[in-house]
C-alpha positions in Angstrom: -20.5 -8.1 2.2 -22.2 -5.1 0.5 -25.6 -3.6 0.0 -26.3 -1.7 -3.2 -29.1 0.8 -3.1 -30.3 2.8 -6.1 -33.2 4.8 -7.2 -34.7 3.5 -10.4 -35.8 6.3 -12.8 -39.3 6.3 -14.3 -39.5 4.0 -17.3 -36.5 1.9 -16.3 -38.2 -0.6 -14.0 -38.8 -3.4 -16.5 -35.4 -3.2 -18.1 -33.7 -3.2 -14.7 -35.6 -6.2 -13.5 -34.8 -7.9 -16.8 -31.1 -7.3 -16.3 -31.1 -8.6 -12.8 -33.2 -11.7 -13.6 -30.9 -12.5 -16.6 -27.9 -12.3 -14.3 -29.6 -14.3 -11.6 -29.0 -11.5 -9.1 -31.0 -11.6 -5.9 -32.7 -8.2 -5.2 -35.6 -6.5 -3.5 -37.6 -3.5 -4.8 -40.0 -1.1 -3.2 -42.1 1.7 -4.6 -40.6 5.3 -4.5 -43.3 7.8 -3.5 -41.5 11.2 -3.6 -42.6 11.8 -7.2 -39.2 13.2 -8.1 -38.8 11.1 -11.3 -38.1 7.7 -9.7 -40.4 4.7 -9.7 -38.7 2.3 -7.3 -35.9 1.8 -4.7 -33.7 -1.2 -5.5 -31.8 -3.2 -2.9 -29.1 -5.7 -3.8 -27.2 -7.7 -1.2 -24.0 -9.1 -2.7 -20.4 -10.0 -2.1 -17.8 -7.2 -2.3 -16.2 -8.6 -5.4 -19.5 -8.7 -7.3 -20.3 -5.0 -6.8 -18.4 -3.7 -9.7 -20.0 -6.0 -12.3 -23.5 -5.2 -11.0 -22.9 -1.5 -11.0 -21.7 -1.7 -14.6 -24.8 -3.5 -15.7 -27.1 -0.9 -14.0 -25.0 1.8 -15.5 -25.4 0.3 -19.0 -29.2 0.7 -18.8 -29.0 4.3 -17.7 -29.6 4.1 -13.9 -26.6 6.2 -13.1 -27.3 8.9 -15.6 -30.8 9.6 -14.2 -30.4 8.4 -10.7 -27.7 7.5 -8.3 -26.3 4.4 -6.6 -25.1 3.9 -3.0 -22.9 1.0 -1.8 -22.9 0.3 1.9 -20.8 -2.0 4.0 -22.9 -4.7 5.6 -21.9 -6.5 8.8 -24.2 -9.5 8.6 -26.9 -10.9 6.4 -29.2 -13.4 8.2 -30.5 -15.5 5.4 -30.1 -19.2 4.6 -31.0 -18.4 1.0 -28.2 -15.9 0.6 -25.7 -18.3 2.2 -26.7 -21.1 -0.2 -26.3 -18.7 -3.1 -22.8 -17.7 -1.9 -21.8 -21.3 -1.7 -23.1 -21.9 -5.2 -21.1 -19.0 -6.6 -18.0 -20.2 -4.7 -15.5 -18.0 -3.0 -13.1 -16.3 -5.4 -9.3 -16.6 -4.9 -8.9 -12.8 -4.4 -10.6 -10.2 -2.2 -11.4 -7.1 -4.2 -13.6 -4.1 -3.6 -15.4 -2.4 -6.5 -13.8 0.4 -8.6 -16.3 2.9 -7.2 -15.4 2.0 -3.6 -11.7 2.2 -4.4 -12.1 5.6 -5.9 -14.1 6.9 -2.9 -11.5 5.6 -0.4 -8.7 7.0 -2.4 -10.3 10.4 -2.6 -10.9 10.4 1.2 -7.3 9.4 1.8 -5.8 12.0 -0.5 -6.9 15.1 1.3 -4.4 17.2 3.1 -6.5 17.9 6.1 -5.5 19.6 9.3 -5.3 16.3 11.1 -3.0 15.0 8.3 -0.6 17.8 8.9 -0.8 17.5 12.7 -0.2 13.8 12.7 2.8 14.2 10.3 4.3 16.9 12.6 3.9 14.7 15.7 5.2 11.6 14.0 8.3 13.5 12.7 9.0 14.9 16.2 8.6 11.5 17.8 10.8 9.9 15.1 13.5 12.5 15.7 13.4 12.0 19.4 13.7 8.2 18.8 16.7 8.7 16.6 18.5 10.9 19.1 17.8 8.4 21.9 18.8 5.5 19.5 15.5 3.8 20.5 14.0 1.5 18.0 10.8 1.3 20.1 10.2 5.1 19.9 11.0 5.1 16.2 8.4 2.4 15.6 5.9 4.3 17.7 6.3 7.3 15.3 5.5 5.1 12.4 2.2 4.0 13.9 0.8 7.6 13.9 2.3 8.6 10.5 -0.6 9.2 8.0 1.6 8.7 4.8 -0.2 5.7 3.3 -3.2 7.7 2.0 -1.6 10.1 -0.5 0.7 7.4 -1.9 -2.2 5.1 -2.6 -4.3 7.9 -3.9 -1.8 8.8 -6.6 -1.6 5.1 -7.6 -5.4 4.8 -7.9 -5.7 8.0 -9.8 -3.2 6.8 -12.4 -4.9 3.4 -12.9 -8.5 4.7 -13.2 -7.5 7.7 -15.2 -8.4 10.3 -12.6 -5.8 13.0 -13.0 -7.2 15.2 -10.3 -6.8 12.3 -7.8 -3.3 11.6 -9.0 -2.1 15.1 -8.6 -3.8 15.6 -5.3 -2.0 12.5 -4.0 1.3 13.8 -5.3 0.8 17.2 -3.7 -0.2 15.6 -0.4 2.9 13.3 -0.5 5.2 16.3 -1.2 3.5 18.3 1.6 3.8 15.4 4.0 7.5 14.8 3.4 8.2 18.6 3.5 6.3 19.0 6.8 8.1 16.0 8.3 11.6 17.3 7.3 10.8 20.9 8.6 9.4 19.6 11.8 12.4 17.3 12.4 14.8 20.1 11.6 13.2 22.6 14.0 13.0 20.0 16.8 16.6 19.0 16.3 17.7 22.6 16.3 16.0 23.1 19.6 17.6 20.0 21.0 21.0 21.2 19.7 20.7 24.7 21.2 19.3 23.5 24.6 20.9 20.1 25.3 23.5 18.9 22.9 25.5 21.5 20.9 27.9 18.9 19.6 27.0 15.3 18.9 28.4 12.7 16.5 25.2 11.5 14.8 26.9 8.7 13.0 27.6 7.0 16.4 23.8 6.6 16.7 22.9 3.3 15.1 19.4 4.4 14.2 20.8 7.4 12.3 23.7 5.5 10.7 21.3 2.9 9.2 19.5 5.7 7.2 22.7 7.6 6.1 24.3 4.6 4.3 21.3 2.7 2.9 21.8 -0.4 0.8 19.9 -2.2 -1.9 17.8 -3.9 0.8 16.1 -0.6 1.4 14.6 -0.8 -2.1 13.1 -4.2 -1.2 11.5 -2.7 1.9 9.9 0.2 -0.1 8.7 -2.0 -2.9 7.1 -4.4 -0.3 5.5 -1.4 1.4 3.9 -0.3 -1.9 2.6 -3.7 -2.7 1.2 -4.2 0.8 -0.4 -0.8 0.8 -2.2 -1.4 -2.5 -3.4 -4.8 -1.5 -4.8 -3.5 1.8 -6.6 -0.7 -0.1 -8.1 -2.9 -2.8 -9.2 -5.6 -0.4 -11.0 -3.2 1.8 -8.8 -4.1 4.8 -7.8 -1.6 7.5 -4.9 0.4 6.1 -3.6 1.5 9.5 -1.3 -1.6 10.1 0.1 -1.5 6.5 0.5 2.2 6.9 3.2 1.5 9.5 5.3 -0.3 6.9 5.0 2.6 4.5 6.0 4.9 7.3 9.0 2.7 8.0 10.3 3.6 4.5 9.6 7.3 4.8 9.4 8.8 8.3 12.8 7.8 9.9 14.8 8.8 6.8 12.9 12.1 6.7 13.7 12.7 10.4 17.3 11.9 9.6 17.4 14.6 6.9 16.1 17.0 9.6 18.9 16.0 11.9 21.5 16.4 9.2 20.3 19.9 8.4 20.1 20.9 12.1 23.6 19.7 12.9 25.0 21.0 9.5 26.0 17.5 8.4 25.5 17.4 4.6 26.6 13.8 4.4 23.8 12.7 6.7 21.2 15.0 5.1 22.2 13.9 1.6 22.3 10.1 2.3 19.0 10.1 4.1 17.5 12.4 1.5 18.4 9.9 -1.3 16.8 7.2 0.7 13.5 9.2 1.1 13.3 9.8 -2.6 14.0 6.2 -3.6 11.5 4.9 -1.1 8.8 7.4 -2.1 9.1 6.6 -5.8 9.3 2.8 -5.2 6.1 2.9 -3.1 4.3 4.7 -5.9 5.7 2.4 -8.7 4.8 -0.8 -6.8 1.4 0.5 -5.9 0.6 1.3 -9.6 1.6 -2.1 -10.7 -0.3 -3.9 -8.0 -3.6 -2.0 -8.6 -3.3 -2.5 -12.3 -2.6 -6.2 -11.8 -5.9 -6.4 -9.7 -7.7 -5.5 -13.0 -8.9 -2.1 -12.0 -9.8 0.1 -15.0 -11.6 3.3 -15.7 -15.4 3.4 -15.6 -15.9 3.9 -19.3 -14.2 1.6 -21.9 -13.1 4.6 -24.0 -11.0 5.8 -21.2 -9.0 2.6 -20.9 -6.5 3.4 -23.7 -5.7 6.8 -22.1 -5.4 5.1 -18.6 -3.1 2.5 -20.0 -0.9 5.1 -21.6 -0.8 7.2 -18.4 0.0 4.2 -16.3 2.9 3.1 -18.5 4.3 6.6 -18.8 4.2 7.3 -15.1 5.5 3.9 -14.1 8.3 4.3 -16.7 9.1 7.8 -15.3 9.2 6.4 -11.7 11.3 3.5 -12.8 13.9 5.6 -14.6 14.4 7.9 -11.6 14.5 4.9 -9.2 17.2 3.2 -11.3 19.2 6.4 -11.3 18.9 6.8 -7.5 19.4 3.0 -7.0 23.0 3.5 -8.3 23.7 5.4 -5.1 22.2 2.6 -3.0 24.3 0.1 -5.0 27.4 2.2 -4.3 26.6 2.0 -0.6 25.9 -1.7 -0.7 29.2 -2.5 -2.5 31.1 -0.2 -0.1 29.6 -2.1 2.9 30.6 -5.4 1.2 34.2 -4.1 0.6 34.4 -2.8 4.2 33.4 -6.2 5.6 36.0 -7.9 3.5 38.6 -5.3 4.6 37.7 -5.9 8.2 38.1 -9.6 7.9 41.5 -9.2 6.3 42.7 -6.8 9.0 41.5 -9.1 11.7 43.4 -12.0 10.2 46.6 -9.9 10.1 46.0 -8.9 13.7 45.6 -12.5 14.8 48.8 -13.4 13.0 50.7 -10.5 14.8 49.5 -10.9 18.3 51.1 -13.5 20.5 48.4 -13.5 23.2 44.6 -13.3 22.9 42.8 -10.6 21.0 40.0 -9.3 23.2 38.4 -6.9 20.8 38.9 -5.0 17.5 37.3 -1.7 16.7 37.4 0.1 13.4 37.2 3.8 12.8 35.7 5.2 9.6 35.3 8.6 8.0 31.8 9.1 6.7 31.3 10.3 3.1 28.2 10.5 1.0 26.9 6.9 0.9 30.4 5.5 1.6 32.8 5.1 4.5 36.6 5.3 4.4 38.8 3.4 6.8 40.9 5.6 9.0 42.1 3.5 12.0 41.8 0.4 14.1 42.0 -0.2 17.8 43.1 -3.6 19.1 42.5 -4.8 22.6 44.9 -7.5 23.8 45.5 -9.3 27.1 49.4 -9.2 27.2 51.9 -6.5 26.4 54.0 -7.0 23.3 56.7 -4.5 22.3 56.3 -2.9 18.9 52.9 -4.5 18.3 51.2 -1.4 16.9 53.9 -0.9 14.3 53.9 -4.5 13.3 50.1 -4.5 12.8 50.3 -1.3 10.8 52.9 -2.8 8.5 51.0 -6.0 8.0 47.8 -4.2 7.1 49.6 -1.9 4.6 51.4 -4.9 3.0 48.2 -6.9 2.7 45.7 -4.1 1.8 47.7 -1.1 0.6 45.9 1.0 3.2 47.7 3.1 5.8 45.7 3.1 9.0 46.3 4.6 12.5 46.7 1.6 14.7 46.1 1.8 18.5 46.9 -1.2 20.7 45.3 -1.3 24.2 46.8 -3.7 26.7 44.3 -5.0 29.2 45.1 -7.4 32.0 41.9 -9.5 32.2 42.8 -10.2 35.9 43.5 -6.6 36.8 41.6 -5.2 39.8 39.0 -2.5 39.6 40.4 1.0 39.3 43.5 0.1 37.3 43.8 1.5 33.8 45.0 -0.4 30.7 48.2 0.7 29.0 48.1 1.8 25.4 50.4 2.4 22.4 49.6 3.8 19.0 51.2 4.4 15.6 50.1 6.3 12.6 
């Protein structure tokens, strides 16, 4: 529900009334007594999806050029007449705020304020702490306070409505936010390394490993975040909840980049960095398409061609880079698929070689950029079997062509507490 208020310039009263009556728009009008060139104050209560059309009609008769228009959010209108009129007009299938409201919200969200920087720093530190603790709850908490939805949506809106200043302000704010997040995470991780954990295998932390070897599903998350962010903005809904989804795609990977830098792990920093870029570009591309599909266009018709060209060019640029970077994600996904198949084959060979029961099988990998190479396997069995490690190694090599270090751990499932299992290994 919205209330449009506008000052009607001298000499425009009759033409404004004619436009409103012809369109069967309900309104109220009072005399304006400041003697500053206006004759009346016009009030129009209406649904949010009708605002843009009404403003365009008033703009066409010169109200905007010589006066100004204000759109306010209204909590309630107590009027049987208004309710009856709304029922006659029928509720539209989509919720959509006006172009002017969208532009104003986007401008407000695009600014790199002090609070924006502080929230980004705090979010990055909390995300880094959550990664180090391997705590999904803490990582999610960092997403709640991340303010990254605003700049991303601002650049999308600026593209569609042909506002280059808004587009570049959104791009700058996004770059600043990601940069601040990475720097904050790096400094926090360096302090953690110097004071508490000089050496730590980051790839053993599940929350970190998920961001180092991202798959194609990460692209789906980012695209979904972009669509959801654009829909929340254009419908006038609260962006805070959807902002969490956008932060899912950006903040933990940015914190992982900081961890990789702090611990001098280029594989971690590189893998997570690629994920950040893919997600950031995907959010922007999906947002542009969604806002354009909601039929937002520039204020003036003669700007539409330029806006259409800018939208196509920027979307195409985003898409090309996304496709290039997606090749890395595809490499990671195919590598994960191959590793799963390899593990299944190895487990089958182990089952064939072991006479007793196989209690557990653990695989060792060497991390590379977006891929993992098998290096060894540890097999836990319940009964001792002479030469088992060598037999397993030979079976694996014959079936897969890979030479792995095989370690067999013999565990007596009935042994008393304090006894240690025996072990044999072969390379």
